[in-house]
N, C-alpha and C positions, 0 to 999 in steps of 0.2 A: 122339540123332538130331538132325541139323541140317538145316534146309531154308530156302528163301527167302533173304532178305538175310543171315541168320546162317550160311549154308553157306559152303563153301570158295569157291564161284563167285560169291558175293554181292558185287556191285560196291559196295554201300553198307554193308557190314558194319562192326562196330566195329573189326575188325582193319585196315580200309583207312585209318582215321584214327588208328591207333596206340593205340586204347583197347580195353579188355576189360570185359565185364560180369561179374557175380558168378559166373555159371556158368563162363565162360571162365577166370577166375582159379583156380577150384577144380578145373578140369580137366573136369568134366561135372556135370550135374544130380545124378547119383547120388553123385558124390564129395562134393558140397556137403552133400547130405542125410546121408551117413555122417559127415561132419565135425561136423555139428551134433547129430545124434541119437545117434551112437555105439552103445554097448551099451544105451542106454535105449529103443531102438526096440522097440515091442511088436508092431506090424504095419505093413507097408509094401507097398501095392499100386500097381503101375504097369501100367496096361492097354495102354500103348504097345508092350510087348514080349510080349503074350499069345500063347500058342500056339493059341488058339481061332480058328476060321475066321470071317472077317467075315460077318455076317448070321446067324450061328448062335447058339443059346443056350449060355450058360456051363455047364460041368460042374465038379464039385469039383476035377478034375485040370487044368482049363484056366484057373483063376483065377491070375493071375500075381502071386504074393507074393514080393517081392524079399527080405524078411527078416521074421522073427517069425511070429505065428500067422495061419493062413489061415482065412477064413470058409467057410461051406458054403452051398449054394443050397437054396432052398425050392421048392415046386411052381410058384410064380409066378417064373419064372427071367429074370434080365436077359440081354440078348444083347450080343454084341460088334459094334460098328458103327464106321464112320469118321465122326467128328463134324465137320461142316463148321464149327461154331462154335468148337470147341476146336482144330480143324485137326490132329487126331491120332486115333489109335484110342482108343476109350473104351467103357465099359460103359453100355449104354442101359437105363434103368429104366422106359421107357415103351413099349418095342417090342411087348409083348404086351397092349397096351391100357391100360397105365398104372395098373393096380390092384394095388398091393402087390408089384411085382417087388422082391424083397429078398434080401439075404445076411445070414447071422447068424454071430456069433462065440460061442464057448463061454464059459462062466462063468470059465474060467481065463485069459481074455485079459489081465486086469489083476491083477497079483500082490497078495496080501494086504498090508495096511498101506500102500497107495498113497494119498496124499492130494493129489497134484498130477499133472495130465496136460496135454499139449498135443495138439490135434487139428488136422490140416491136410488140405485137399482142394483139388483143381482140378476145377471143374464148370461146367455151364451149365444153365439152365432153358429147355426148348424148348416148353413148353406155350403155348397161345395167351394164357393169362392167369396172373398171379401171385396171383390171389385165393384162395389156399389156403396151408396150411403145407407145407413140403417138408423132410422129415427126410433129412439126409445120413447121420448116425450118431446112435444113442441107446442109452444103457444104460437100460432101462426095461421096461415091460410094457404091457398094454392101457390102463392108467391114465396112462401117460406117465412121463417122468423125475421129475416132482414127486411121484409116488406111490411112489418107490423111495428108500429110505435109501441114499445113495451113487450115485444116478443122475446122468446127464449128457446134454446135448443139443448138437448142432452142426448148424445148418441155417438155414432161412428160415421166418418165421411171418407170417401175415396179421394184424398187430396195429397198428391205426391207420395203415394203409398197410404194405405188406410191408417187413420189416426183416431184416437178418442177425441171427441168434438163437443165443446160447450160454447154457447154464444148468447149474445143479447142483441135484439133488434132495436135500433134507435129511431130517432125522429124521422129520418128519411131513408129510402132504400139505399142511398149511397153511404149512410153512416150506420155501420153495425160492427160490433166487436165479436170476434170469435178467436178461440185458442185451440190449437191442435197439439196433442202430446207428441213427444218424440218416440213413445212406445207404440209399437205396431200390434194391433189385436190379432189373435189367432182364431181359426175355426175350431169348434168343439173344445173350447176351454172356458171354464167358469170365471166370471169376473164380478167383483163388487166394486161399483163405480160411484163416486160422489163428486158432484160439481157444485161450487158455490158461485152465485151470481150477485154482483153488487153494482148498482147503477149510480151510486152517490158520488164516487170520486170522478174527477175529470182528468184523464179519461176513465172509462169503466174498468172494473177489475173482475177477473174470474180466476178460479183455482180448481185443480182437478186432483183427485185422490183415487188410487187403485189398490185394492186389497191391503189397505193399511199404510200405504206409502204415498208421498206427494209426487205427482207426475210433473207439474210445472209450478214454479214460484208465482206468487201474486205479482202481476206485471202490468204495466200501463200499455194500453193499446195505442193505435195511431190516431185516435179520435180527439185531437187536441181542441177541436171546436165544440165538443159534445157538452151537453148540460144535463143535470140530474133530471130523471123522469121516473115514472112508476110503471110497474108491469101492467099489461093491458087487462082491463076488466070488461072489455067489449068484444073480445075475440075468444072463441073456444080454444081449448088445447086438446091434443090428441096423443094417444099411445099407439105405437106400432106402424104408423104411416103418417104422411104429411097431412092429409085430410081424410075424412071417413071414406072408405071404399075406394081409395086411390092406390095406384101402384107406385106412386112417387115415394122413394126412399122407404119402402116397406121393410119392416124388421123381419129378417129371415132367421128366426131363432126362438129361444124360450126365455121367459121372464118369471122369476119366483117371488121377487120382492120389489116394491116400488114405494118411495116415500118422498113427499115434498114438505119442507119446513119453512115457515114464514120468517126466516132470519138467516143471516150468514153465519154458519157454524164456524167456530174457531178451528184452527189447524188441528189441535188436539182432539176436539170433538169429531171432526170429519175423519181423522185417521182411525179413531175408535169405532165410529160407525161403519166405515168400510171394512175394517178388520172383523167386526162382529158379524156383518153380513156374509163374509167369506168363510167364517169358521163353521 
């Protein structure tokens, strides 16, 4: 869907000066995502084409999954809203009071023997303050991703000032890798966020991309004794909160796009994906 300067009537669009952006060259945002993710897409949610009525709560039949596994709703249900920050239809995780509005994926989301994934989202925080953690997606339980062998996290954490947060939960609760960006998120600002998770190296490696740029370089963690493992296929994963119907690390904001790919995208692919989601 095109609007504003990017639409056919936009007098200042890229077409008017003979240039095309990444999405134009691929044909559409969906075409680019399919070109990058292909058969490795595990789940792909696009709220912009949901069949749900604006202002109403989601149901299992109105979550718009373009491809892959669909999540299910809990008793604290996100709603469909027009997000003025994202300038598009989005799922609101704070419409019912902001306490644990969540979606959950079954344990079958990630196939067995998967040791690399990429997670991508387009979201905004709409709460008055960022002085809290905001989980966009997590494999975990009430103890969090670090308490799960094969857990993972994608979101924001209040750690020495709020940071973009990606992580991997390893064999024990004392062994987990996580990386915090040096960039501090802002309230009421749209972000396209991509994080790659790779458990094969010793130590683990993660990388973050925001709106087409690299946030941090691929770096070794402090887990020198860590060994390769796979992402958990025995623990469910959640969007919008730590566990269903919980207030722990609830996402106080809106989400329009969410994608998980069963491989570690290259730097070029990750940058293209985050830039496409932000365009």
